[in-house]
C-alpha positions as CSV (number, residue, x, y, z in Angstrom):
1,M,24.6,55.7,29.2
2,S,25.0,52.4,26.5
3,E,25.4,48.9,27.3
4,L,27.1,48.1,24.5
5,I,30.8,49.5,23.3
6,E,31.5,49.1,19.5
7,A,34.7,47.3,18.8
8,R,36.3,50.1,17.5
9,E,35.7,52.2,20.5
10,L,37.1,49.8,22.8
11,G,40.5,49.9,21.0
12,E,41.4,53.0,20.8
13,R,40.4,53.7,24.7
14,L,43.2,50.4,24.9
15,N,45.7,52.3,24.1
16,G,44.9,55.3,25.6
17,T,45.9,56.3,29.2
18,D,42.6,55.0,31.5
19,A,42.1,51.4,29.4
20,P,39.1,49.7,30.6
21,M,39.8,45.9,32.6
22,V,38.7,43.4,29.5
23,I,37.0,40.1,30.3
24,D,36.4,37.1,28.2
25,V,33.3,35.0,30.0
26,R,33.5,31.9,27.6
27,G,34.9,28.8,28.7
28,P,38.7,27.9,29.1
29,K,38.4,26.3,25.2
30,E,37.4,29.5,23.6
31,Y,39.8,31.7,25.4
32,A,42.3,29.2,24.3
33,A,41.4,29.2,20.8
34,G,41.5,33.0,20.9
35,H,40.8,36.3,22.8
36,V,41.5,40.0,23.0
37,A,44.9,40.8,23.8
38,G,45.1,41.5,27.1
39,A,41.8,39.9,28.1
40,V,41.4,37.6,31.0
41,N,39.5,34.5,31.2
42,I,37.0,34.7,33.6
43,P,33.8,32.3,32.9
44,L,30.5,33.7,33.5
45,S,29.8,30.5,35.6
46,Q,33.1,32.0,37.7
47,L,32.1,35.9,37.7
48,P,29.9,36.0,40.6
49,K,33.0,34.4,43.1
50,K,35.3,36.3,41.4
51,L,34.5,40.0,41.5
52,K,36.5,41.0,44.6
53,R,39.7,40.6,41.8
54,I,38.0,42.8,39.5
55,S,38.9,46.8,40.2
56,R,35.8,48.7,40.5
57,E,38.2,51.9,39.1
58,G,37.6,52.5,35.3
59,L,35.2,50.6,32.7
60,V,35.3,46.1,32.1
61,V,34.5,45.2,29.5
62,T,32.5,41.9,28.9
63,Y,32.4,39.6,26.4
64,C,31.9,36.7,24.5
65,N,30.6,34.8,21.1
66,M,27.4,37.2,20.9
67,H,25.4,34.6,19.0
68,H,22.8,35.9,20.8
69,R,22.2,39.7,20.7
70,G,20.5,40.8,24.1
71,E,20.9,37.5,26.2
72,S,24.6,36.4,25.3
73,R,26.9,36.3,27.9
74,G,28.8,39.1,28.0
75,E,25.8,41.1,28.0
76,R,24.9,39.3,30.8
77,A,28.0,39.6,33.3
78,A,28.0,42.9,32.1
79,A,24.1,43.4,33.2
80,L,25.8,41.7,36.7
81,L,28.9,43.9,37.3
82,R,26.7,46.8,36.9
83,E,24.4,45.4,39.5
84,T,27.3,45.7,41.9
85,G,28.1,48.5,41.5
86,Y,30.8,48.3,38.4
87,D,30.8,50.5,35.3
88,A,30.7,48.0,33.2
89,R,29.5,46.8,29.1
90,A,29.2,44.1,26.8
91,L,31.7,44.4,23.6
92,D,29.1,44.6,20.5
93,G,29.3,41.6,18.7
94,G,31.6,39.7,20.8
95,Y,35.1,38.3,19.8
96,P,34.0,37.9,16.3
97,I,33.8,41.3,15.4
98,W,36.6,41.8,17.2
99,K,38.3,40.0,15.3
100,E,37.1,40.5,12.1
101,A,37.7,43.9,12.6
102,G,41.3,43.4,12.2
103,L,42.2,44.0,16.1
104,P,44.8,42.9,18.4
105,V,43.9,39.0,19.2
106,V,46.4,35.8,20.4
107,E,45.2,32.6,18.8
108,A,46.6,29.0,19.5
109,A,49.0,27.9,17.3
110,P,47.8,25.6,14.5
111,V,48.9,22.0,15.8
112,S,50.6,21.2,12.9
113,R,50.4,17.0,11.9
114,V,52.7,14.3,9.9
């Protein structure tokens, strides 16, 4: 099985009956600025301490901004989850590709300046 999942495939699965859990492993400020709709924020550094909060049933998808494919936070998080028995994959291209594909996001409202 691939260690990555394409944005469109994840989008389809999120609309299905067996939707995966999606984890944004970026920091809280990055998450607040914009994230995949329905994703929970568990920064990579906190993931090992929060494994009990993650269901072992079904697929878990992790993501970051994937600036360095092959060693991104999302890929490292998915690998850590797989090592501990989860069915986990990283979102190929991360949040930027998800957003570029026009898939559902939650973004912070722009700050209006007077």
